[in-house]
N, C-alpha and C positions, 0 to 999 in steps of 0.2 A: 751908453747902453740904457735902454728903457725896458724894465722888466714888467711884464703883464702876468698877473697871477693865473689867468685863464689859459694862457698858452706858454707858460714858463718851461714846461717839459719840451715842447717843440723848439723853443728858443735855444735851450741848452743843447739839444741834439744837433741843431744846425750849426751853432757856434763851435761845438766840439768837433763836428765833422769837418768844418772849414779848417780848423787848426790841424787836424790829422791829415787831411788831403794836401795841405800846404807842405807839411813835413815830408809826406810821401813823394810829392812832386820834386822837392829839393833832393831827396835821397836818390831818385831816378836820375836827375841831372848829374849829381856827383858820381854815381855809378857809371854813367855814360862817359864822363870825362876821365875817370880812372881807367876804364877799359881802353879808351883811346891811347892814353899814355903807356899802358902795358903793351898794347899792340905795337906802338911805335918803337918800343925797346926791342921787340922781336922782329921788327922790320915789316910789320903787317899794318897796312893803313885801314883796311876794312875788316874788322873782326866779326865773326859770326855771332858772338854773344851780344853784341850791341843791337842786332836786329830785334831780339826779344825785348831788350831794354826800351827800344823806340816804341814798339807796340804796347808795352806796359805803360809807357809814358802817355800815349794817346788815351788809353782807358782812364788813367788817373787824372789826366787833364780834363776829361769830360766831367768827372765827378767834382773836381776842383772848381771848374767854372760854374757848375750848378750851385754848389754850396757858397761860393764867393758872392754870386748875385743874390742868393736867397738870404745870406747872412746880413746883407744891408737892410733887408726888410725885417729880419729878426731883431736887429739892433734898435729899430724904431718901433718895435712891438706891433708890426703889421704881419698878420698870418697869411702871407702870400708866397707861394713858390714861384720864383722867377726863372724864366727860360728865355735865352737870347740866342741869336743866330751864331754867336761865337762858340756856344756850347757844341755846335755841330760842325762848323767850318774849320776851326783850328785843329780839332782831332782828326778830321778827314785829311787835312794837309799833312799832319804828322804821320798818318798811316801811309799816304802816298810816298813821303820821304822814306818811311820804313821799307816799303816795297822796292824803291830805288836802291836803298842800301843793301837789301837782300840780293838784288841783281848784281850790284858791285862786288859783293862777297863772292858770288858764284864766278863772276868773270875773273876776279883776283885769284881764286883758288885754281881755276882752269888755266890761267896764265902761268902759275907756279908749276903746274904739271908738265907743261910743254918746255922743251929744252931748245 
């Protein structure tokens, strides 16, 4: 880590934000897995609460990607915000998976209503 006195506040914000978004992303993944196991105990494969978790994961991943790329510049004392295509493509794919999960939840619930 190379600290620059002129941009030390920016460096600290980026590094701290990178750490926070890393922990938030890990928490979302753990929540998703716990919800899957709770649903499987009840005999439900697609639980409604995981749809919200997937969409929250997409938003957090967007922030995480931005801070991860920018943290590399902050570590070398370059005051540059980095944006890569991964910041947009992966969250978009996660949102699409979230929409598919939402459809699966509806189909699963509708299937449970029919006898």
